[in-house]
Structure formats: structure tokens, C-alpha cells
Backbone bond lengths (Angstrom), bond angles and torsions (degrees), N, CA, C in turn:
res aa  C-N    CA-C-N  psi(-1)  N-CA   C-N-CA  omega(-1)  CA-C   N-CA-C  phi
1 M - - - 1.464 - - 1.529 109.85 -
2 E 1.295 115.70 130.03 1.465 120.82 -178.64 1.527 110.12 -70.47
3 E 1.346 114.97 136.60 1.457 119.76 -179.68 1.519 110.99 -121.52
4 N 1.327 115.09 158.26 1.452 121.74 174.04 1.529 109.52 -81.55
5 I 1.309 117.06 149.66 1.460 121.47 178.69 1.526 110.47 -59.77
6 D 1.334 115.92 -37.04 1.464 121.15 -179.39 1.523 111.77 -99.54
7 E 1.328 116.77 35.27 1.462 122.50 -174.55 1.529 112.77 -54.33
8 S 1.320 117.19 -46.73 1.467 119.89 -177.49 1.521 111.69 -62.87
9 L 1.324 116.66 -38.00 1.457 121.13 177.88 1.523 110.65 -65.63
10 L 1.315 116.60 -43.20 1.459 121.51 -178.92 1.527 111.31 -64.01
11 I 1.318 116.41 -39.95 1.460 120.21 -178.85 1.528 111.22 -70.63
12 K 1.325 117.02 -37.97 1.470 120.09 177.41 1.523 111.42 -65.99
13 A 1.343 116.36 -28.10 1.472 122.25 176.38 1.522 112.65 58.24
14 R 1.317 116.93 36.78 1.457 122.98 176.88 1.521 108.83 -139.43
15 V 1.316 117.21 141.43 1.459 121.40 177.77 1.520 109.16 -66.05
16 D 1.330 115.36 136.41 1.455 122.06 176.51 1.525 108.09 -111.94
17 I 1.327 116.55 105.89 1.466 120.31 -175.87 1.527 111.73 -69.56
18 N 1.332 117.25 -14.02 1.461 120.76 179.16 1.527 112.88 -92.59
19 S 1.321 116.34 -2.22 1.462 120.81 -179.62 1.527 111.03 -76.25
20 D 1.326 115.50 151.92 1.469 120.89 175.92 1.527 111.34 -76.68
21 I 1.325 116.49 -12.81 1.468 120.92 -179.82 1.526 108.91 -76.80
22 P 1.341 118.11 129.84 1.473 120.18 179.61 1.526 111.39 -54.38
23 V 1.324 116.24 142.55 1.457 121.07 -176.24 1.524 111.91 -58.57
24 Q 1.324 117.37 -41.95 1.463 120.43 179.87 1.525 110.90 -60.42
25 T 1.321 116.64 -39.42 1.461 121.46 177.36 1.522 110.13 -65.35
26 Q 1.317 116.57 -44.12 1.465 120.44 177.99 1.524 110.89 -57.61
27 I 1.326 116.24 -47.24 1.464 121.14 -176.05 1.525 111.09 -56.65
28 L 1.315 116.77 -51.29 1.469 119.88 -174.33 1.523 111.92 -73.88
29 R 1.325 117.62 -36.87 1.468 119.26 178.57 1.526 110.91 -68.64
30 I 1.321 117.60 -41.12 1.468 121.12 177.58 1.524 110.41 -62.12
31 A 1.331 116.25 -45.90 1.467 120.24 -176.91 1.519 111.94 -63.07
32 V 1.328 117.10 -48.63 1.467 119.40 -176.57 1.524 110.24 -69.16
33 Y 1.323 118.12 -33.82 1.458 120.72 179.10 1.529 110.45 -65.55
34 D 1.327 117.22 -37.88 1.454 121.07 177.61 1.521 111.30 -68.73
35 E 1.324 117.01 -37.29 1.463 120.16 177.20 1.529 110.64 -68.43
36 F 1.331 116.86 -34.54 1.468 120.45 173.37 1.530 110.02 -59.42
37 K 1.324 115.25 -44.33 1.471 120.35 -179.26 1.524 110.72 -59.40
38 A 1.331 117.02 -46.49 1.461 120.54 -179.98 1.523 110.73 -62.21
39 Y 1.329 115.86 -45.21 1.474 120.40 -179.11 1.529 110.89 -59.80
40 E 1.322 117.35 -46.97 1.461 120.89 -178.11 1.524 111.07 -67.97
41 T 1.328 116.86 -35.45 1.470 120.45 177.98 1.514 111.05 -62.63
42 Y 1.326 116.32 -49.45 1.456 119.95 -177.58 1.533 111.48 -70.70
43 T 1.324 116.44 -28.77 1.467 120.33 174.82 1.520 110.35 -63.30
44 K 1.325 116.61 -45.34 1.463 120.68 -178.57 1.531 111.63 -67.92
45 I 1.323 116.37 -34.29 1.467 119.57 177.34 1.520 110.16 -64.21
46 I 1.326 116.17 -42.26 1.469 120.68 178.60 1.525 110.70 -65.54
47 E 1.333 116.55 -39.04 1.464 120.20 177.52 1.526 111.17 -61.52
48 K 1.344 116.54 -34.42 1.456 121.01 -176.75 1.526 113.04 -84.04
49 F 1.337 117.14 -39.14 1.462 120.62 -172.28 1.531 114.06 -112.61
50 G 1.308 117.52 -3.84 1.462 120.30 -179.48 1.518 112.04 94.09
51 L 1.326 116.71 -171.29 1.467 122.35 -176.30 1.526 111.02 -78.96
52 V 1.328 115.04 71.37 1.466 121.10 -176.35 1.526 110.19 -99.36
53 Q 1.321 114.51 145.88 1.465 121.25 174.78 1.535 109.11 -92.26
54 P 1.318 118.57 152.25 1.467 126.23 5.47 1.524 114.39 -88.18
55 F 1.331 116.92 9.96 1.458 120.41 -171.53 1.522 113.56 -65.95
56 V 1.322 116.99 -35.08 1.470 119.51 -178.91 1.527 110.58 -62.93
57 N 1.339 115.75 -51.45 1.468 119.35 -178.42 1.527 112.13 -64.91
58 I 1.326 116.15 -40.01 1.460 119.11 -176.86 1.524 111.11 -71.88
59 K 1.314 117.59 -34.70 1.468 120.12 174.94 1.527 110.20 -58.48
60 E 1.324 116.39 -44.78 1.470 120.11 179.06 1.525 110.92 -62.46
61 A 1.324 116.45 -38.78 1.462 121.00 179.12 1.527 110.76 -65.28
62 E 1.336 116.93 -39.18 1.463 120.32 -179.78 1.525 111.06 -63.09
63 A 1.316 116.58 -35.43 1.470 120.30 177.64 1.529 110.34 -64.01
64 I 1.327 116.19 -39.55 1.466 120.72 177.31 1.528 109.76 -65.97
65 H 1.320 116.60 -38.44 1.464 121.59 -179.70 1.523 111.30 -62.05
66 Y 1.331 116.26 -51.97 1.463 116.61 -176.50 1.527 111.75 -71.25
67 A 1.323 116.98 -25.69 1.461 119.24 175.51 1.529 110.95 -65.97
68 A 1.328 116.80 -39.71 1.472 121.17 178.12 1.521 110.87 -64.07
69 L 1.324 116.46 -39.05 1.461 120.47 179.15 1.525 111.31 -70.16
70 I 1.322 116.99 -39.18 1.465 120.38 178.44 1.521 110.68 -63.35
71 Q 1.320 116.22 -37.15 1.467 120.04 177.19 1.532 110.77 -60.65
72 L 1.313 117.20 -41.17 1.463 121.06 176.66 1.525 110.78 -66.22
73 M 1.315 116.80 -39.50 1.459 120.41 -179.52 1.532 110.72 -64.26
74 Q 1.293 116.16 -37.45 1.462 119.86 176.71 1.519 110.71 -65.94
75 K 1.321 116.66 -39.50 1.463 121.04 178.67 1.521 111.63 -61.40
76 Y 1.339 116.22 -41.32 1.465 120.60 -176.15 1.527 112.98 -98.76
77 N 1.351 116.33 13.56 1.471 122.04 176.77 1.532 112.47 55.63
78 I 1.311 115.16 46.49 1.458 121.61 178.39 1.530 108.61 -109.18
79 E 1.314 116.29 131.08 1.458 121.14 -177.40 1.528 111.05 -70.53
80 V 1.314 115.92 134.80 1.465 121.91 178.32 1.529 108.65 -75.63
81 P 1.335 118.79 132.24 1.470 120.03 179.96 1.521 111.87 -68.22
82 I 1.313 114.84 157.78 1.461 120.67 176.60 1.525 108.80 -69.61
83 N 1.316 115.93 131.26 1.467 120.26 175.96 1.528 108.37 -86.83
84 N 1.327 116.17 95.23 1.466 121.24 -177.20 1.527 112.29 -111.93
85 W 1.334 116.60 24.44 1.463 120.82 -175.46 1.531 113.84 -76.89
86 A 1.324 117.48 -27.67 1.468 120.51 -170.82 1.528 112.86 -54.55
87 S 1.324 117.28 -38.74 1.464 120.68 -176.97 1.526 112.51 -87.51
88 R 1.319 117.84 -3.42 1.457 121.60 -176.49 1.528 113.38 -101.73
89 I 1.304 116.89 -21.97 1.459 120.91 -170.61 1.523 111.54 -84.99
90 E 1.326 115.52 131.89 1.466 121.95 174.69 1.519 108.84 -112.51
91 I 1.301 116.11 131.29 1.459 121.87 -176.68 1.522 110.11 -99.87
92 P 1.349 118.17 135.07 1.481 121.12 178.24 1.523 111.92 -61.30
93 N 1.318 114.79 169.39 1.463 120.19 -175.94 1.520 113.98 -83.79
94 T 1.337 117.53 -15.86 1.457 119.95 -178.95 1.524 110.75 -125.80
95 L 1.308 115.01 155.54 1.460 120.35 -178.39 1.521 111.53 -67.99
96 I 1.344 117.20 -35.85 1.463 119.08 -179.46 1.522 110.41 -65.44
97 E 1.334 117.59 -36.71 1.459 120.08 175.89 1.525 111.17 -64.97
98 C 1.312 116.12 -32.33 1.466 120.06 176.17 1.527 110.65 -66.28
99 C 1.337 116.22 -39.40 1.468 119.47 176.38 1.519 111.08 -65.21
100 E 1.325 116.68 -40.17 1.462 121.21 177.43 1.532 109.99 -62.90
101 M 1.325 115.77 -41.61 1.456 120.47 177.21 1.523 110.25 -64.20
102 G 1.331 116.54 -36.50 1.457 120.70 177.20 1.522 111.87 -63.55
103 V 1.336 117.05 -40.47 1.465 121.09 177.31 1.524 110.07 -59.71
104 A 1.333 116.28 -52.02 1.461 120.67 -178.88 1.524 110.99 -61.19
105 G 1.345 116.42 -41.26 1.459 120.30 -178.81 1.513 112.88 -65.16
106 E 1.330 117.17 -40.96 1.462 119.71 -178.81 1.526 111.76 -70.98
107 I 1.334 117.96 -35.93 1.460 118.86 177.27 1.525 110.33 -69.00
108 A 1.330 116.88 -37.88 1.462 119.69 175.33 1.524 109.93 -62.27
109 N 1.335 116.81 -37.65 1.461 121.98 178.20 1.529 110.95 -64.37
110 I 1.325 116.63 -42.40 1.468 121.30 178.40 1.523 110.03 -63.12
111 A 1.333 116.09 -43.76 1.465 120.40 178.77 1.519 111.02 -63.47
112 M 1.334 116.78 -38.44 1.463 120.75 177.80 1.523 110.64 -60.21
113 Y 1.341 116.80 -44.72 1.459 119.57 -179.58 1.525 111.53 -66.17
114 N 1.335 117.86 -32.46 1.464 119.73 173.66 1.519 110.46 -57.74
115 N 1.337 115.63 -43.65 1.458 120.57 179.58 1.528 111.50 -66.04
116 L 1.314 117.54 -47.63 1.463 121.35 -177.32 1.526 111.88 -64.21
117 L 1.328 115.97 -38.79 1.471 119.87 -179.59 1.527 111.75 -65.31
118 G 1.311 116.26 -24.91 1.456 119.70 178.38 1.523 112.96 -68.57
119 Y 1.340 116.52 -15.89 1.462 120.85 -178.23 1.531 113.19 -116.10
120 A 1.329 117.19 -11.57 1.469 120.61 -177.04 1.525 110.68 -70.14
121 I 1.335 116.07 140.99 1.460 121.99 -179.05 1.523 111.82 -118.19
122 E 1.317 116.94 -47.92 1.466 121.42 -177.36 1.525 110.47 -65.64
123 D 1.328 115.96 135.76 1.469 121.16 -175.85 1.518 112.85 -61.24
124 D 1.345 117.28 -40.66 1.466 118.78 -177.55 1.523 111.39 -69.39
125 I 1.323 117.09 -31.89 1.466 120.10 176.69 1.524 110.09 -70.33
126 K 1.339 116.70 -46.35 1.463 119.85 178.57 1.522 111.01 -60.43
127 D 1.319 117.11 -42.29 1.461 120.96 -179.20 1.525 111.17 -61.69
128 T 1.333 116.78 -43.02 1.462 120.83 179.59 1.515 111.28 -66.39
129 L 1.332 117.01 -43.12 1.462 120.36 179.96 1.529 111.09 -63.17
130 F 1.337 116.64 -42.18 1.464 120.30 177.59 1.530 110.95 -61.17
131 K 1.326 117.04 -42.65 1.465 120.69 -178.66 1.525 111.50 -65.67
132 L 1.329 116.68 -40.41 1.460 119.77 -179.53 1.526 110.82 -69.84
133 Q 1.322 116.16 -38.57 1.464 119.84 176.54 1.528 110.50 -64.04
134 A 1.328 116.18 -41.88 1.467 121.03 179.47 1.523 111.06 -62.52
135 A 1.330 116.80 -37.81 1.464 120.27 179.41 1.529 110.50 -64.29
136 S 1.326 116.39 -40.66 1.460 119.63 177.60 1.516 111.07 -65.82
137 Y 1.322 115.98 -42.84 1.464 120.96 -177.02 1.529 112.30 -71.38
138 N 1.337 116.32 -46.05 1.470 120.74 -173.06 1.521 113.70 -85.41
139 N 1.330 117.94 -26.27 1.466 120.69 -173.27 1.531 113.47 -117.41
140 H 1.326 116.46 -58.32 1.457 119.24 -171.93 1.525 112.78 -70.03
141 L 1.321 116.81 -49.44 1.459 120.08 -178.79 1.529 112.17 -59.98
142 P 1.344 119.50 -47.75 1.471 118.69 177.94 1.527 112.84 -60.02
143 A 1.339 116.75 -36.03 1.462 119.72 -179.09 1.524 111.21 -64.25
144 F 1.316 116.67 -45.00 1.463 119.89 178.98 1.520 111.50 -71.25
145 R 1.332 116.43 -38.19 1.461 119.94 178.32 1.528 110.06 -61.52
146 N 1.329 117.06 -43.22 1.463 120.45 179.20 1.522 111.22 -64.14
147 C 1.319 115.87 -35.31 1.466 120.10 177.03 1.520 110.20 -59.95
148 V 1.348 116.33 -44.83 1.470 121.22 -179.98 1.518 110.79 -67.83
149 I 1.328 116.63 -47.83 1.464 120.95 -177.99 1.525 111.32 -61.02
150 N 1.336 116.32 -44.11 1.466 120.21 -179.42 1.527 111.47 -62.09
151 H 1.311 115.56 -37.15 1.468 118.95 -179.49 1.523 111.23 -66.63
152 Y 1.331 116.83 -47.36 1.452 119.71 -173.87 1.525 113.78 -84.12
153 S 1.335 116.53 -9.98 1.461 119.07 174.84 1.523 111.40 -96.18
154 N 1.321 115.51 0.59 1.463 120.88 177.89 1.522 109.29 -65.01
155 G 1.308 115.81 129.58 1.465 120.86 -177.86 1.510 113.78 -59.89
156 N 1.342 116.95 -21.60 1.460 120.27 -179.49 1.522 112.53 -82.54
157 N 1.334 117.08 -7.49 1.456 120.49 -177.87 1.527 109.26 -89.13
158 T 1.308 116.19 110.85 1.471 120.70 -176.56 1.519 111.91 -112.42
159 N 1.326 117.55 16.54 1.463 120.71 -173.46 1.522 113.95 -94.92
160 I 1.326 118.03 1.62 1.457 120.30 -176.61 1.524 109.91 -77.64
161 N 1.301 115.93 123.63 1.459 122.98 -179.28 1.518 108.60 -103.25
162 Q 1.341 116.61 105.15 1.464 120.79 -175.49 1.532 111.62 -63.90
163 E 1.346 117.69 -37.03 1.460 119.83 178.98 1.519 111.05 -63.30
164 N 1.332 115.94 -38.60 1.458 120.52 179.21 1.522 110.57 -66.07
165 I 1.327 115.54 -37.99 1.460 119.98 178.43 1.530 110.15 -62.77
166 M 1.348 117.52 -44.46 1.455 120.76 -178.98 1.523 111.04 -65.26
167 E 1.327 116.10 -36.93 1.465 119.80 177.70 1.528 110.35 -62.94
168 K 1.321 115.51 -44.21 1.455 120.08 178.34 1.527 110.65 -63.46
169 L 1.323 115.67 -39.49 1.461 119.74 -178.76 1.523 110.94 -58.41
170 G 1.338 116.64 -38.70 1.454 119.81 177.85 1.519 111.58 -62.63
171 E 1.318 117.61 -38.07 1.458 122.00 179.39 1.524 111.42 -63.49
172 Y 1.316 115.72 -34.99 1.456 119.87 -174.10 1.529 113.92 -94.98
173 Q 1.357 117.04 -0.67 1.456 119.55 -169.85 1.528 112.60 -57.66
174 V 1.323 116.96 -41.79 1.460 120.34 -178.98 1.526 109.98 -62.97
175 I 1.328 116.01 -42.99 1.457 119.73 179.57 1.519 110.50 -65.19
176 L 1.345 116.49 -41.32 1.451 120.16 179.25 1.527 111.04 -62.31
177 D 1.332 116.61 -39.23 1.468 120.40 177.92 1.528 110.50 -61.92
178 D 1.327 116.15 -39.84 1.465 120.18 178.57 1.522 110.66 -63.53
179 I 1.333 115.86 -39.48 1.466 119.34 179.63 1.522 110.40 -64.42
180 M 1.319 115.95 -45.77 1.454 120.43 -177.71 1.526 112.06 -64.31
181 S 1.334 117.34 -33.34 1.468 120.65 -178.97 1.520 112.28 -87.33
182 G 1.334 116.37 -6.69 1.460 119.89 -179.70 1.512 113.49 84.29
183 N 1.337 117.72 3.79 1.460 121.36 -179.91 1.527 110.10 -91.11
184 I 1.306 115.03 75.46 1.466 119.87 -176.94 1.514 108.76 -148.67
185 D 1.322 115.92 145.60 1.458 120.30 176.17 1.527 108.61 -135.37
186 E 1.349 115.97 -172.11 1.456 119.59 -176.22 1.533 112.47 -60.78
187 S 1.353 117.49 -34.34 1.456 119.70 -179.76 1.526 111.03 -65.60
188 S 1.346 116.03 -34.54 1.463 120.08 177.72 1.518 110.66 -69.29
189 I 1.330 116.17 -37.92 1.461 119.96 176.95 1.522 109.75 -60.80
190 S 1.333 116.30 -44.83 1.458 120.33 179.05 1.519 110.80 -61.76
191 K 1.332 116.33 -37.54 1.463 120.96 -179.91 1.517 110.77 -63.16
192 I 1.326 115.89 -41.95 1.460 120.14 179.56 1.527 110.61 -56.70
193 F 1.326 115.37 -49.10 1.459 117.98 -173.34 1.517 113.73 -82.11
194 S 1.333 117.40 -15.91 1.456 118.82 171.89 1.524 109.87 -75.03
195 K 1.358 117.26 -25.29 1.454 122.07 179.85 1.528 112.09 -84.58
196 L 1.317 116.70 -26.77 1.460 119.06 -178.12 1.527 110.51 -70.49
197 N 1.318 116.25 131.19 1.453 121.25 173.44 1.526 106.38 -97.80
198 L 1.322 116.85 101.32 1.464 119.90 -171.78 1.523 113.23 -72.89
199 S 1.322 117.02 -6.66 1.464 118.53 177.76 1.523 111.66 -92.89
200 M 1.353 116.66 -3.00 1.464 120.74 -179.28 1.522 111.11 -103.44
201 V 1.318 116.60 138.91 1.455 120.95 177.93 1.517 110.45 -57.80
202 S 1.326 117.51 -44.68 1.457 120.60 -177.93 1.513 110.54 -61.65
203 G 1.329 116.10 -38.75 1.461 119.38 178.81 1.509 111.24 -62.93
204 A 1.307 116.66 -40.84 1.459 119.87 -178.72 1.515 111.78 -68.55
205 V 1.332 116.87 -43.61 1.463 120.25 -178.19 1.518 110.38 -66.29
206 L 1.333 117.10 -48.19 1.450 120.22 178.69 1.518 109.73 -65.13
207 G 1.333 115.75 -35.31 1.460 119.37 177.33 1.504 111.43 -58.38
208 G 1.342 117.11 -35.75 1.457 119.94 177.94 1.514 111.74 -61.37
209 A 1.349 116.81 -38.69 1.462 120.42 178.58 1.519 110.84 -67.77
210 I 1.317 116.27 -42.58 1.464 120.48 178.05 1.514 110.66 -62.38
211 I 1.337 115.80 -42.92 1.464 120.34 -179.17 1.525 110.80 -60.21
212 A 1.329 116.92 -42.70 1.464 120.24 179.99 1.522 110.69 -60.58
213 L 1.329 116.72 -44.40 1.454 120.32 179.28 1.522 111.07 -66.61
214 L 1.318 116.41 -41.05 1.454 120.52 -179.30 1.523 110.88 -65.82
215 N 1.308 116.42 -35.99 1.470 119.83 176.12 1.518 110.65 -57.83
216 N 1.338 116.59 -43.59 1.461 120.38 179.52 1.517 111.22 -61.56
217 Y 1.326 116.51 -40.86 1.466 120.73 179.05 1.519 111.01 -63.39
218 I 1.341 116.00 -47.79 1.465 120.51 -177.48 1.525 110.46 -61.79
219 S 1.336 116.19 -43.73 1.457 120.36 179.25 1.519 110.75 -60.36
220 K 1.336 116.33 -46.01 1.474 121.26 -179.66 1.509 110.55 -62.14
221 K 1.326 116.85 -43.36 1.460 121.21 -178.11 1.519 111.17 -63.97
222 N 1.333 116.61 -43.26 1.460 119.71 -179.73 1.521 111.92 -64.12
223 I 1.329 117.21 -38.55 1.458 120.67 178.66 1.528 109.71 -63.53
224 E 1.343 116.35 -43.00 1.467 120.00 -179.93 1.522 110.78 -63.47
225 E 1.329 117.60 -37.62 1.465 120.54 -179.50 1.524 110.87 -68.04
226 E 1.338 115.74 -38.37 1.472 119.48 -179.56 1.524 111.36 -67.37
227 E 1.360 115.84 -32.62 1.451 119.19 179.88 1.538 110.77 -73.04
């Protein structure tokens, strides 16, 4: 499988100030590579489960996202990374797990844009990054979150273990306190989702609570940055 020279940087999806690669190049290559990942993920889900929502609409949106980034890369003479995600992505066995994966993926995407925006200088690049982050926050994340909530609030679903949820809540309490106080960064976001077991009902339900709190943090942070 063909790889990019800066593959490790692209996968980490964070600017490395110690890299020999110019920061502007890092920003745009990281962003478009992540949008490629989302597009290929949702494409494979559709191939497996059919033309199901919200994946159809969001897949189309991801294509628009990476096209906007490629246009910027052409303007600044930056090479577009190889899209090698198709052979790397594994799709869960159920649609609800795909929605859970979509939630985690979109929040990781939002966190990535927080990092990239911290280094962006050119106005057109910052404007594009803000718009793409807003699309994930305002459109994609709510769509996947609603998919998860609707599934687990279905009256026919009797698999929710309240004791398991409370046990999980204790594990996450410190992280939740950090979110509520605003003392959280991208590493904390990664910690949250490394702890979530997306194949467990309790993980998904508790994840919904974490997502709601994290949404409030992200919204507050973006407002402060704009001011």
C-alpha cells in the first residue's frame, strides 16, 4: 500500500512545530487527509448497509469539505496527500455501532480543527477551517448523536444496564469535572474516546452524556476565540 512521506504526522492529525515541514503545509495536508478518512469511512458504511441516513448526506458533505481544502492547497502550491484510507478502514457489524463510530469520529475532527486553527495564519485558511469545524459541530455530530439516542431510547431496547452505566460514570467522573470546569484540551478528548467501549450499550449511553458536555465546551471555546 502506497504511503505518504509524512504518514505519521497525518495520522496523528496534530501540527508538529518541530517538523521540517512548513506549518501551513502541515495544516492543509492534515485537514484534507482527515476529511478523506471520513469520506471513505462513510462510503464503506453505505456499501455495507445501503443508502442509510445520516451517512448518505454526510458522505456528500465530506466530499465538499475535502474539495474546499484541495482548492486552498492548489492556491498555495501544496501537494495533496495520497488518499490511502480505503484499505485501512474496518466497518462495525451493526448500524448503531457505525453511528457511535461517527460520533467519536466527528468529535475527533472538531478537536483536530481546534489544533489546526491555533497555528493558521492566512485568513482564507482560517475561514475554511472554521467553516468545516462548524459543519461537523452543527450538522454531522448532532446527526450521529441523534442516531445513537434514538436507538437506545427505543422502547423495544431492553439491553441497557443501569448499574453498568453508573459504574462507567464513576470511571469518567474526573474527566467530566474537567469538562465542566473548562480544563480540557485535545489530549483529554482523546482520553475520553480511548476509554469508551463503543460496542457496549453503557459506553454509548454514557458517551451521549459526555458528548453533550463536550459540545458545550467546544461552543464556549469557539466563541472566546472569535472574540
